[in-house]
N, C-alpha and C positions, 0 to 999 in steps of 0.2 A: 603444170611447175616451167618456171624462164627460166633457158640457160643460157648462168652471165661467159659470153666467149671469152678465152684467155691466151694471150700472147706468151711466146718461149721471150727471155730475155739471160742474160749472165750477170751475175756475181764472182767475183774473187773473191778467198776471208784465204782469212789464216786458216789450216794444217789443223791445229786442235782447236779452233774454234768455233772449225763446223764440225771434228771427231764429237765436241761436246753437245751442240747443235741437233747432232743426230741422237746423237744419247739421251735426250733429256727429250724427240721427239717421240723415242721409242715407250719410254717413262713414262710419256703423257700418253701414249696410246695415238698417235697426231704422224703429222708428217714438216719434216724440214721446208719445204711447200710452207705449208697450213702460219706455223709459226712468227713464219719471217713477213707473208701477206699478212695476217691480223697485225705485227708491232709495225711495220707500211699504214694501217689503218688509224692507226692510235695518233701514230707521228700525224697525220696528216689530217687530222682532228685535231688535234690538242697547234697546231701552228697556221688553219686555217684562218687569214684575213690578219694573222703576220707579216709584216710586213722586215723583206730584213734588209738591213745597214752593208 
């Protein structure tokens, strides 16, 4: 098994957004970190190769 090194970062969210995200994580039996990381991977995949204007 290959262990992927992770680093810490900071993220500021509206209180109600974080609360909703935590509830979803509990309902999906996952973590807020996993949800955010998956969303970031999707965003990068979708936008890779696109130039910003």
